[in-house]
PyMOL Python script that loads the backbone (N, CA, C, O; Angstrom):
from pymol import cmd

cmd.read_pdbstr("""\
ATOM      1  N   MET A   1     -15.780  45.752 -15.980  1.00  0.00           N
ATOM      2  CA  MET A   1     -16.038  45.690 -17.403  1.00  0.00           C
ATOM      3  C   MET A   1     -16.321  47.098 -17.914  1.00  0.00           C
ATOM      4  O   MET A   1     -17.015  47.878 -17.262  1.00  0.00           O
ATOM      5  N   ALA A   2     -15.790  47.404 -19.056  1.00  0.00           N
ATOM      6  CA  ALA A   2     -15.958  48.726 -19.643  1.00  0.00           C
ATOM      7  C   ALA A   2     -17.392  48.925 -20.129  1.00  0.00           C
ATOM      8  O   ALA A   2     -18.033  47.980 -20.587  1.00  0.00           O
ATOM      9  N   ARG A   3     -17.887  50.150 -20.028  1.00  0.00           N
ATOM     10  CA  ARG A   3     -19.217  50.461 -20.543  1.00  0.00           C
ATOM     11  C   ARG A   3     -19.230  50.518 -22.060  1.00  0.00           C
ATOM     12  O   ARG A   3     -20.233  50.204 -22.701  1.00  0.00           O
ATOM     13  N   LEU A   4     -18.109  50.923 -22.620  1.00  0.00           N
ATOM     14  CA  LEU A   4     -17.958  50.952 -24.078  1.00  0.00           C
ATOM     15  C   LEU A   4     -17.103  49.764 -24.507  1.00  0.00           C
ATOM     16  O   LEU A   4     -16.181  49.359 -23.800  1.00  0.00           O
ATOM     17  N   ARG A   5     -17.416  49.230 -25.644  1.00  0.00           N
ATOM     18  CA  ARG A   5     -16.615  48.152 -26.201  1.00  0.00           C
ATOM     19  C   ARG A   5     -15.364  48.771 -26.812  1.00  0.00           C
ATOM     20  O   ARG A   5     -15.472  49.667 -27.649  1.00  0.00           O
ATOM     21  N   PRO A   6     -14.178  48.312 -26.412  1.00  0.00           N
ATOM     22  CA  PRO A   6     -12.951  48.845 -27.018  1.00  0.00           C
ATOM     23  C   PRO A   6     -12.913  48.539 -28.509  1.00  0.00           C
ATOM     24  O   PRO A   6     -13.298  47.450 -28.936  1.00  0.00           O
ATOM     25  N   LEU A   7     -12.453  49.492 -29.288  1.00  0.00           N
ATOM     26  CA  LEU A   7     -12.322  49.294 -30.720  1.00  0.00           C
ATOM     27  C   LEU A   7     -11.066  48.482 -31.016  1.00  0.00           C
ATOM     28  O   LEU A   7     -10.059  48.594 -30.317  1.00  0.00           O
ATOM     29  N   GLY A   8     -11.142  47.669 -32.053  1.00  0.00           N
ATOM     30  CA  GLY A   8      -9.994  46.891 -32.489  1.00  0.00           C
ATOM     31  C   GLY A   8      -9.286  47.569 -33.639  1.00  0.00           C
ATOM     32  O   GLY A   8      -9.773  48.565 -34.175  1.00  0.00           O
ATOM     33  N   ASN A   9      -8.146  47.038 -34.019  1.00  0.00           N
ATOM     34  CA  ASN A   9      -7.353  47.634 -35.098  1.00  0.00           C
ATOM     35  C   ASN A   9      -8.093  47.675 -36.423  1.00  0.00           C
ATOM     36  O   ASN A   9      -7.848  48.559 -37.244  1.00  0.00           O
ATOM     37  N   ASP A  10      -8.997  46.725 -36.639  1.00  0.00           N
ATOM     38  CA  ASP A  10      -9.716  46.676 -37.907  1.00  0.00           C
ATOM     39  C   ASP A  10     -10.899  47.641 -37.964  1.00  0.00           C
ATOM     40  O   ASP A  10     -11.571  47.738 -38.991  1.00  0.00           O
ATOM     41  N   GLU A  11     -11.155  48.352 -36.870  1.00  0.00           N
ATOM     42  CA  GLU A  11     -12.293  49.271 -36.806  1.00  0.00           C
ATOM     43  C   GLU A  11     -11.896  50.744 -36.797  1.00  0.00           C
ATOM     44  O   GLU A  11     -12.754  51.621 -36.695  1.00  0.00           O
ATOM     45  N   VAL A  12     -10.619  51.011 -36.901  1.00  0.00           N
ATOM     46  CA  VAL A  12     -10.136  52.389 -36.784  1.00  0.00           C
ATOM     47  C   VAL A  12      -9.282  52.745 -37.995  1.00  0.00           C
ATOM     48  O   VAL A  12      -8.951  51.888 -38.815  1.00  0.00           O
ATOM     49  N   SER A  13      -8.933  54.021 -38.090  1.00  0.00           N
ATOM     50  CA  SER A  13      -8.078  54.480 -39.192  1.00  0.00           C
ATOM     51  C   SER A  13      -6.681  53.861 -39.048  1.00  0.00           C
ATOM     52  O   SER A  13      -6.305  53.426 -37.959  1.00  0.00           O
ATOM     53  N   PRO A  14      -5.929  53.823 -40.120  1.00  0.00           N
ATOM     54  CA  PRO A  14      -4.571  53.252 -40.049  1.00  0.00           C
ATOM     55  C   PRO A  14      -3.673  53.948 -39.017  1.00  0.00           C
ATOM     56  O   PRO A  14      -2.861  53.293 -38.364  1.00  0.00           O
ATOM     57  N   ASN A  15      -3.813  55.260 -38.867  1.00  0.00           N
ATOM     58  CA  ASN A  15      -3.004  55.994 -37.894  1.00  0.00           C
ATOM     59  C   ASN A  15      -3.323  55.538 -36.470  1.00  0.00           C
ATOM     60  O   ASN A  15      -2.418  55.297 -35.671  1.00  0.00           O
ATOM     61  N   VAL A  16      -4.604  55.422 -36.161  1.00  0.00           N
ATOM     62  CA  VAL A  16      -5.021  54.989 -34.821  1.00  0.00           C
ATOM     63  C   VAL A  16      -4.640  53.532 -34.609  1.00  0.00           C
ATOM     64  O   VAL A  16      -4.215  53.155 -33.517  1.00  0.00           O
ATOM     65  N   ALA A  17      -4.789  52.707 -35.646  1.00  0.00           N
ATOM     66  CA  ALA A  17      -4.416  51.293 -35.543  1.00  0.00           C
ATOM     67  C   ALA A  17      -2.934  51.156 -35.204  1.00  0.00           C
ATOM     68  O   ALA A  17      -2.556  50.293 -34.413  1.00  0.00           O
ATOM     69  N   ALA A  18      -2.103  51.998 -35.794  1.00  0.00           N
ATOM     70  CA  ALA A  18      -0.666  51.962 -35.503  1.00  0.00           C
ATOM     71  C   ALA A  18      -0.406  52.300 -34.038  1.00  0.00           C
ATOM     72  O   ALA A  18       0.456  51.692 -33.404  1.00  0.00           O
ATOM     73  N   ARG A  19      -1.140  53.258 -33.504  1.00  0.00           N
ATOM     74  CA  ARG A  19      -0.979  53.624 -32.091  1.00  0.00           C
ATOM     75  C   ARG A  19      -1.420  52.481 -31.179  1.00  0.00           C
ATOM     76  O   ARG A  19      -0.766  52.191 -30.177  1.00  0.00           O
ATOM     77  N   LEU A  20      -2.538  51.832 -31.533  1.00  0.00           N
ATOM     78  CA  LEU A  20      -3.023  50.704 -30.733  1.00  0.00           C
ATOM     79  C   LEU A  20      -2.032  49.539 -30.771  1.00  0.00           C
ATOM     80  O   LEU A  20      -1.777  48.896 -29.753  1.00  0.00           O
ATOM     81  N   GLU A  21      -1.482  49.277 -31.944  1.00  0.00           N
ATOM     82  CA  GLU A  21      -0.502  48.204 -32.080  1.00  0.00           C
ATOM     83  C   GLU A  21       0.764  48.496 -31.278  1.00  0.00           C
ATOM     84  O   GLU A  21       1.323  47.602 -30.643  1.00  0.00           O
ATOM     85  N   ALA A  22       1.209  49.740 -31.308  1.00  0.00           N
ATOM     86  CA  ALA A  22       2.403  50.113 -30.552  1.00  0.00           C
ATOM     87  C   ALA A  22       2.178  49.933 -29.057  1.00  0.00           C
ATOM     88  O   ALA A  22       3.055  49.432 -28.352  1.00  0.00           O
ATOM     89  N   ALA A  23       1.007  50.339 -28.567  1.00  0.00           N
ATOM     90  CA  ALA A  23       0.697  50.181 -27.139  1.00  0.00           C
ATOM     91  C   ALA A  23       0.629  48.701 -26.776  1.00  0.00           C
ATOM     92  O   ALA A  23       1.131  48.299 -25.727  1.00  0.00           O
ATOM     93  N   ALA A  24       0.015  47.890 -27.631  1.00  0.00           N
ATOM     94  CA  ALA A  24      -0.084  46.454 -27.364  1.00  0.00           C
ATOM     95  C   ALA A  24       1.294  45.802 -27.359  1.00  0.00           C
ATOM     96  O   ALA A  24       1.550  44.887 -26.577  1.00  0.00           O
ATOM     97  N   LYS A  25       2.179  46.274 -28.233  1.00  0.00           N
ATOM     98  CA  LYS A  25       3.530  45.723 -28.289  1.00  0.00           C
ATOM     99  C   LYS A  25       4.303  46.044 -27.012  1.00  0.00           C
ATOM    100  O   LYS A  25       5.038  45.202 -26.497  1.00  0.00           O
ATOM    101  N   ILE A  26       4.134  47.256 -26.508  1.00  0.00           N
ATOM    102  CA  ILE A  26       4.833  47.674 -25.287  1.00  0.00           C
ATOM    103  C   ILE A  26       4.342  46.889 -24.080  1.00  0.00           C
ATOM    104  O   ILE A  26       5.143  46.440 -23.260  1.00  0.00           O
ATOM    105  N   PHE A  27       3.015  46.721 -23.968  1.00  0.00           N
ATOM    106  CA  PHE A  27       2.433  46.105 -22.779  1.00  0.00           C
ATOM    107  C   PHE A  27       2.141  44.618 -22.953  1.00  0.00           C
ATOM    108  O   PHE A  27       1.735  43.961 -21.994  1.00  0.00           O
ATOM    109  N   GLY A  28       2.336  44.073 -24.147  1.00  0.00           N
ATOM    110  CA  GLY A  28       2.166  42.647 -24.355  1.00  0.00           C
ATOM    111  C   GLY A  28       0.752  42.197 -24.674  1.00  0.00           C
ATOM    112  O   GLY A  28       0.530  41.015 -24.937  1.00  0.00           O
ATOM    113  N   ALA A  29      -0.200  43.102 -24.659  1.00  0.00           N
ATOM    114  CA  ALA A  29      -1.596  42.771 -24.955  1.00  0.00           C
ATOM    115  C   ALA A  29      -2.323  44.054 -25.330  1.00  0.00           C
ATOM    116  O   ALA A  29      -1.892  45.143 -24.949  1.00  0.00           O
ATOM    117  N   PRO A  30      -3.415  43.938 -26.069  1.00  0.00           N
ATOM    118  CA  PRO A  30      -4.190  45.153 -26.377  1.00  0.00           C
ATOM    119  C   PRO A  30      -4.693  45.809 -25.084  1.00  0.00           C
ATOM    120  O   PRO A  30      -5.126  45.126 -24.157  1.00  0.00           O
ATOM    121  N   LEU A  31      -4.628  47.120 -25.042  1.00  0.00           N
ATOM    122  CA  LEU A  31      -5.056  47.848 -23.851  1.00  0.00           C
ATOM    123  C   LEU A  31      -6.513  48.283 -23.994  1.00  0.00           C
ATOM    124  O   LEU A  31      -6.883  48.916 -24.983  1.00  0.00           O
ATOM    125  N   ILE A  32      -7.321  47.948 -23.018  1.00  0.00           N
ATOM    126  CA  ILE A  32      -8.740  48.332 -23.055  1.00  0.00           C
ATOM    127  C   ILE A  32      -8.889  49.852 -23.065  1.00  0.00           C
ATOM    128  O   ILE A  32      -9.664  50.365 -23.871  1.00  0.00           O
ATOM    129  N   PRO A  33      -8.180  50.604 -22.204  1.00  0.00           N
ATOM    130  CA  PRO A  33      -8.338  52.063 -22.247  1.00  0.00           C
ATOM    131  C   PRO A  33      -7.988  52.664 -23.605  1.00  0.00           C
ATOM    132  O   PRO A  33      -8.657  53.590 -24.064  1.00  0.00           O
ATOM    133  N   ALA A  34      -6.958  52.149 -24.242  1.00  0.00           N
ATOM    134  CA  ALA A  34      -6.572  52.677 -25.562  1.00  0.00           C
ATOM    135  C   ALA A  34      -7.660  52.372 -26.586  1.00  0.00           C
ATOM    136  O   ALA A  34      -7.964  53.205 -27.440  1.00  0.00           O
ATOM    137  N   GLY A  35      -8.245  51.183 -26.502  1.00  0.00           N
ATOM    138  CA  GLY A  35      -9.324  50.827 -27.416  1.00  0.00           C
ATOM    139  C   GLY A  35     -10.548  51.700 -27.240  1.00  0.00           C
ATOM    140  O   GLY A  35     -11.248  51.999 -28.207  1.00  0.00           O
ATOM    141  N   ILE A  36     -10.811  52.110 -26.011  1.00  0.00           N
ATOM    142  CA  ILE A  36     -11.938  53.007 -25.736  1.00  0.00           C
ATOM    143  C   ILE A  36     -11.601  54.428 -26.186  1.00  0.00           C
ATOM    144  O   ILE A  36     -12.445  55.117 -26.759  1.00  0.00           O
ATOM    145  N   GLN A  37     -10.374  54.865 -25.928  1.00  0.00           N
ATOM    146  CA  GLN A  37      -9.957  56.198 -26.357  1.00  0.00           C
ATOM    147  C   GLN A  37      -9.911  56.305 -27.877  1.00  0.00           C
ATOM    148  O   GLN A  37      -9.921  57.412 -28.415  1.00  0.00           O
ATOM    149  N   ALA A  38      -9.862  55.178 -28.577  1.00  0.00           N
ATOM    150  CA  ALA A  38      -9.823  55.184 -30.043  1.00  0.00           C
ATOM    151  C   ALA A  38     -11.110  55.743 -30.641  1.00  0.00           C
ATOM    152  O   ALA A  38     -11.129  56.102 -31.818  1.00  0.00           O
ATOM    153  N   TYR A  39     -12.182  55.826 -29.862  1.00  0.00           N
ATOM    154  CA  TYR A  39     -13.412  56.452 -30.342  1.00  0.00           C
ATOM    155  C   TYR A  39     -13.171  57.931 -30.644  1.00  0.00           C
ATOM    156  O   TYR A  39     -13.840  58.517 -31.495  1.00  0.00           O
ATOM    157  N   CYS A  40     -12.205  58.528 -29.934  1.00  0.00           N
ATOM    158  CA  CYS A  40     -11.874  59.941 -30.136  1.00  0.00           C
ATOM    159  C   CYS A  40     -10.349  60.040 -30.269  1.00  0.00           C
ATOM    160  O   CYS A  40      -9.657  60.227 -29.268  1.00  0.00           O
ATOM    161  N   PRO A  41      -9.822  59.919 -31.481  1.00  0.00           N
ATOM    162  CA  PRO A  41      -8.372  59.898 -31.673  1.00  0.00           C
ATOM    163  C   PRO A  41      -7.594  61.037 -31.004  1.00  0.00           C
ATOM    164  O   PRO A  41      -6.490  60.790 -30.520  1.00  0.00           O
ATOM    165  N   PRO A  42      -8.120  62.288 -30.950  1.00  0.00           N
ATOM    166  CA  PRO A  42      -7.345  63.314 -30.246  1.00  0.00           C
ATOM    167  C   PRO A  42      -7.128  62.992 -28.762  1.00  0.00           C
ATOM    168  O   PRO A  42      -6.091  63.341 -28.199  1.00  0.00           O
ATOM    169  N   ILE A  43      -8.092  62.337 -28.136  1.00  0.00           N
ATOM    170  CA  ILE A  43      -7.919  61.951 -26.729  1.00  0.00           C
ATOM    171  C   ILE A  43      -6.868  60.856 -26.617  1.00  0.00           C
ATOM    172  O   ILE A  43      -6.047  60.875 -25.701  1.00  0.00           O
ATOM    173  N   LEU A  44      -6.888  59.906 -27.540  1.00  0.00           N
ATOM    174  CA  LEU A  44      -5.884  58.838 -27.550  1.00  0.00           C
ATOM    175  C   LEU A  44      -4.482  59.429 -27.703  1.00  0.00           C
ATOM    176  O   LEU A  44      -3.561  59.046 -26.982  1.00  0.00           O
ATOM    177  N   GLU A  45      -4.327  60.349 -28.628  1.00  0.00           N
ATOM    178  CA  GLU A  45      -3.027  60.974 -28.859  1.00  0.00           C
ATOM    179  C   GLU A  45      -2.568  61.765 -27.631  1.00  0.00           C
ATOM    180  O   GLU A  45      -1.404  61.691 -27.239  1.00  0.00           O
ATOM    181  N   ALA A  46      -3.485  62.517 -27.029  1.00  0.00           N
ATOM    182  CA  ALA A  46      -3.127  63.318 -25.854  1.00  0.00           C
ATOM    183  C   ALA A  46      -2.747  62.422 -24.680  1.00  0.00           C
ATOM    184  O   ALA A  46      -1.796  62.713 -23.955  1.00  0.00           O
ATOM    185  N   GLY A  47      -3.478  61.346 -24.497  1.00  0.00           N
ATOM    186  CA  GLY A  47      -3.169  60.424 -23.409  1.00  0.00           C
ATOM    187  C   GLY A  47      -1.808  59.779 -23.571  1.00  0.00           C
ATOM    188  O   GLY A  47      -1.060  59.633 -22.604  1.00  0.00           O
ATOM    189  N   GLN A  48      -1.490  59.394 -24.798  1.00  0.00           N
ATOM    190  CA  GLN A  48      -0.181  58.795 -25.037  1.00  0.00           C
ATOM    191  C   GLN A  48       0.934  59.815 -24.871  1.00  0.00           C
ATOM    192  O   GLN A  48       2.000  59.491 -24.347  1.00  0.00           O
ATOM    193  N   ALA A  49       0.698  61.043 -25.311  1.00  0.00           N
ATOM    194  CA  ALA A  49       1.708  62.094 -25.131  1.00  0.00           C
ATOM    195  C   ALA A  49       1.939  62.375 -23.648  1.00  0.00           C
ATOM    196  O   ALA A  49       3.072  62.594 -23.219  1.00  0.00           O
ATOM    197  N   LEU A  50       0.869  62.366 -22.879  1.00  0.00           N
ATOM    198  CA  LEU A  50       1.000  62.584 -21.438  1.00  0.00           C
ATOM    199  C   LEU A  50       1.766  61.446 -20.784  1.00  0.00           C
ATOM    200  O   LEU A  50       2.524  61.660 -19.838  1.00  0.00           O
ATOM    201  N   GLY A  51       1.565  60.236 -21.292  1.00  0.00           N
ATOM    202  CA  GLY A  51       2.256  59.084 -20.726  1.00  0.00           C
ATOM    203  C   GLY A  51       3.755  59.090 -20.956  1.00  0.00           C
ATOM    204  O   GLY A  51       4.510  58.604 -20.114  1.00  0.00           O
ATOM    205  N   VAL A  52       4.201  59.632 -22.079  1.00  0.00           N
ATOM    206  CA  VAL A  52       5.638  59.635 -22.370  1.00  0.00           C
ATOM    207  C   VAL A  52       6.324  60.924 -21.933  1.00  0.00           C
ATOM    208  O   VAL A  52       7.552  61.002 -21.953  1.00  0.00           O
ATOM    209  N   ALA A  53       5.570  61.918 -21.545  1.00  0.00           N
ATOM    210  CA  ALA A  53       6.165  63.207 -21.181  1.00  0.00           C
ATOM    211  C   ALA A  53       7.201  63.108 -20.054  1.00  0.00           C
ATOM    212  O   ALA A  53       8.259  63.728 -20.162  1.00  0.00           O
ATOM    213  N   PRO A  54       6.939  62.356 -18.976  1.00  0.00           N
ATOM    214  CA  PRO A  54       7.965  62.285 -17.925  1.00  0.00           C
ATOM    215  C   PRO A  54       9.283  61.699 -18.419  1.00  0.00           C
ATOM    216  O   PRO A  54      10.352  62.154 -18.011  1.00  0.00           O
ATOM    217  N   ALA A  55       9.222  60.700 -19.289  1.00  0.00           N
ATOM    218  CA  ALA A  55      10.454  60.083 -19.792  1.00  0.00           C
ATOM    219  C   ALA A  55      11.209  61.036 -20.714  1.00  0.00           C
ATOM    220  O   ALA A  55      12.440  61.074 -20.697  1.00  0.00           O
ATOM    221  N   LEU A  56      10.485  61.796 -21.508  1.00  0.00           N
ATOM    222  CA  LEU A  56      11.126  62.705 -22.453  1.00  0.00           C
ATOM    223  C   LEU A  56      11.694  63.950 -21.789  1.00  0.00           C
ATOM    224  O   LEU A  56      12.583  64.598 -22.343  1.00  0.00           O
ATOM    225  N   SER A  57      11.191  64.289 -20.608  1.00  0.00           N
ATOM    226  CA  SER A  57      11.644  65.522 -19.962  1.00  0.00           C
ATOM    227  C   SER A  57      13.095  65.434 -19.502  1.00  0.00           C
ATOM    228  O   SER A  57      13.815  66.432 -19.522  1.00  0.00           O
ATOM    229  N   GLY A  58      13.525  64.243 -19.088  1.00  0.00           N
ATOM    230  CA  GLY A  58      14.884  64.078 -18.594  1.00  0.00           C
ATOM    231  C   GLY A  58      15.123  64.736 -17.251  1.00  0.00           C
ATOM    232  O   GLY A  58      16.267  64.844 -16.812  1.00  0.00           O
ATOM    233  N   LYS A  59      14.058  65.181 -16.589  1.00  0.00           N
ATOM    234  CA  LYS A  59      14.200  65.897 -15.320  1.00  0.00           C
ATOM    235  C   LYS A  59      14.336  64.959 -14.124  1.00  0.00           C
ATOM    236  O   LYS A  59      14.900  65.342 -13.099  1.00  0.00           O
ATOM    237  N   LEU A  60      13.820  63.725 -14.247  1.00  0.00           N
ATOM    238  CA  LEU A  60      13.855  62.796 -13.123  1.00  0.00           C
ATOM    239  C   LEU A  60      14.688  61.571 -13.459  1.00  0.00           C
ATOM    240  O   LEU A  60      14.702  61.124 -14.606  1.00  0.00           O
ATOM    241  N   PRO A  61      15.381  61.027 -12.469  1.00  0.00           N
ATOM    242  CA  PRO A  61      16.063  59.756 -12.694  1.00  0.00           C
ATOM    243  C   PRO A  61      15.022  58.661 -12.969  1.00  0.00           C
ATOM    244  O   PRO A  61      13.894  58.750 -12.484  1.00  0.00           O
ATOM    245  N   PRO A  62      15.386  57.643 -13.733  1.00  0.00           N
ATOM    246  CA  PRO A  62      14.416  56.609 -14.094  1.00  0.00           C
ATOM    247  C   PRO A  62      13.709  55.965 -12.906  1.00  0.00           C
ATOM    248  O   PRO A  62      12.508  55.706 -12.987  1.00  0.00           O
ATOM    249  N   MET A  63      14.409  55.699 -11.807  1.00  0.00           N
ATOM    250  CA  MET A  63      13.775  55.055 -10.650  1.00  0.00           C
ATOM    251  C   MET A  63      12.734  55.971 -10.027  1.00  0.00           C
ATOM    252  O   MET A  63      11.640  55.517  -9.691  1.00  0.00           O
ATOM    253  N   VAL A  64      13.046  57.230  -9.870  1.00  0.00           N
ATOM    254  CA  VAL A  64      12.096  58.188  -9.302  1.00  0.00           C
ATOM    255  C   VAL A  64      10.893  58.339 -10.233  1.00  0.00           C
ATOM    256  O   VAL A  64       9.753  58.401  -9.773  1.00  0.00           O
ATOM    257  N   ARG A  65      11.147  58.398 -11.534  1.00  0.00           N
ATOM    258  CA  ARG A  65      10.072  58.514 -12.517  1.00  0.00           C
ATOM    259  C   ARG A  65       9.116  57.316 -12.412  1.00  0.00           C
ATOM    260  O   ARG A  65       7.898  57.485 -12.466  1.00  0.00           O
ATOM    261  N   SER A  66       9.670  56.113 -12.263  1.00  0.00           N
ATOM    262  CA  SER A  66       8.836  54.919 -12.122  1.00  0.00           C
ATOM    263  C   SER A  66       7.988  54.982 -10.862  1.00  0.00           C
ATOM    264  O   SER A  66       6.812  54.616 -10.880  1.00  0.00           O
ATOM    265  N   LEU A  67       8.578  55.442  -9.774  1.00  0.00           N
ATOM    266  CA  LEU A  67       7.836  55.557  -8.523  1.00  0.00           C
ATOM    267  C   LEU A  67       6.734  56.611  -8.618  1.00  0.00           C
ATOM    268  O   LEU A  67       5.642  56.416  -8.084  1.00  0.00           O
ATOM    269  N   VAL A  68       7.013  57.710  -9.286  1.00  0.00           N
ATOM    270  CA  VAL A  68       6.014  58.762  -9.472  1.00  0.00           C
ATOM    271  C   VAL A  68       4.846  58.230 -10.304  1.00  0.00           C
ATOM    272  O   VAL A  68       3.683  58.469  -9.977  1.00  0.00           O
ATOM    273  N   CYS A  69       5.159  57.515 -11.368  1.00  0.00           N
ATOM    274  CA  CYS A  69       4.101  56.954 -12.222  1.00  0.00           C
ATOM    275  C   CYS A  69       3.274  55.931 -11.453  1.00  0.00           C
ATOM    276  O   CYS A  69       2.052  55.895 -11.588  1.00  0.00           O
ATOM    277  N   LEU A  70       3.926  55.104 -10.651  1.00  0.00           N
ATOM    278  CA  LEU A  70       3.213  54.124  -9.851  1.00  0.00           C
ATOM    279  C   LEU A  70       2.283  54.804  -8.852  1.00  0.00           C
ATOM    280  O   LEU A  70       1.130  54.400  -8.699  1.00  0.00           O
ATOM    281  N   ARG A  71       2.775  55.823  -8.180  1.00  0.00           N
ATOM    282  CA  ARG A  71       1.948  56.527  -7.188  1.00  0.00           C
ATOM    283  C   ARG A  71       0.788  57.254  -7.863  1.00  0.00           C
ATOM    284  O   ARG A  71      -0.322  57.262  -7.330  1.00  0.00           O
ATOM    285  N   ALA A  72       1.018  57.854  -9.001  1.00  0.00           N
ATOM    286  CA  ALA A  72      -0.068  58.528  -9.721  1.00  0.00           C
ATOM    287  C   ALA A  72      -1.152  57.524 -10.119  1.00  0.00           C
ATOM    288  O   ALA A  72      -2.343  57.824 -10.032  1.00  0.00           O
ATOM    289  N   ALA A  73      -0.740  56.342 -10.550  1.00  0.00           N
ATOM    290  CA  ALA A  73      -1.714  55.309 -10.906  1.00  0.00           C
ATOM    291  C   ALA A  73      -2.510  54.866  -9.673  1.00  0.00           C
ATOM    292  O   ALA A  73      -3.720  54.656  -9.756  1.00  0.00           O
ATOM    293  N   GLN A  74      -1.830  54.724  -8.531  1.00  0.00           N
ATOM    294  CA  GLN A  74      -2.533  54.364  -7.297  1.00  0.00           C
ATOM    295  C   GLN A  74      -3.549  55.422  -6.912  1.00  0.00           C
ATOM    296  O   GLN A  74      -4.678  55.103  -6.540  1.00  0.00           O
ATOM    297  N   MET A  75      -3.151  56.673  -6.999  1.00  0.00           N
ATOM    298  CA  MET A  75      -4.051  57.769  -6.612  1.00  0.00           C
ATOM    299  C   MET A  75      -5.264  57.856  -7.550  1.00  0.00           C
ATOM    300  O   MET A  75      -6.351  58.259  -7.136  1.00  0.00           O
ATOM    301  N   ALA A  76      -5.063  57.477  -8.807  1.00  0.00           N
ATOM    302  CA  ALA A  76      -6.156  57.505  -9.773  1.00  0.00           C
ATOM    303  C   ALA A  76      -7.024  56.257  -9.687  1.00  0.00           C
ATOM    304  O   ALA A  76      -8.053  56.164 -10.357  1.00  0.00           O
ATOM    305  N   GLY A  77      -6.611  55.300  -8.865  1.00  0.00           N
ATOM    306  CA  GLY A  77      -7.392  54.076  -8.727  1.00  0.00           C
ATOM    307  C   GLY A  77      -7.191  53.111  -9.879  1.00  0.00           C
ATOM    308  O   GLY A  77      -8.071  52.298 -10.161  1.00  0.00           O
ATOM    309  N   CYS A  78      -6.063  53.184 -10.544  1.00  0.00           N
ATOM    310  CA  CYS A  78      -5.779  52.310 -11.674  1.00  0.00           C
ATOM    311  C   CYS A  78      -5.536  50.897 -11.179  1.00  0.00           C
ATOM    312  O   CYS A  78      -4.652  50.689 -10.347  1.00  0.00           O
ATOM    313  N   PRO A  79      -6.292  49.915 -11.661  1.00  0.00           N
ATOM    314  CA  PRO A  79      -6.110  48.546 -11.182  1.00  0.00           C
ATOM    315  C   PRO A  79      -4.862  47.862 -11.739  1.00  0.00           C
ATOM    316  O   PRO A  79      -4.518  46.762 -11.306  1.00  0.00           O
ATOM    317  N   PHE A  80      -4.190  48.495 -12.684  1.00  0.00           N
ATOM    318  CA  PHE A  80      -3.025  47.865 -13.297  1.00  0.00           C
ATOM    319  C   PHE A  80      -1.767  48.297 -12.606  1.00  0.00           C
ATOM    320  O   PHE A  80      -0.677  47.869 -12.984  1.00  0.00           O
TER     321      PHE A  80
END
""", "prot")
cmd.dss("prot")
cmd.show_as("cartoon", "prot")
cmd.util.cbc("prot")
cmd.orient("prot")
């Protein structure tokens, strides 16, 4: 359980709400980490930019990119 309560779309600025909605649409449900990062919008923006950077670089084939992301999540202890 998170120490901070994730913020909902009705508790943040319209710009942040749009980012939260986009993340929920991609993953099928609201993301707890995104809701927590919404307390500090620059962190939310940086985290999302970091998440899409491998796909935008075009340096890795999609399968290798997926494996790299999976391994990075394992190393970080991500339960998802």
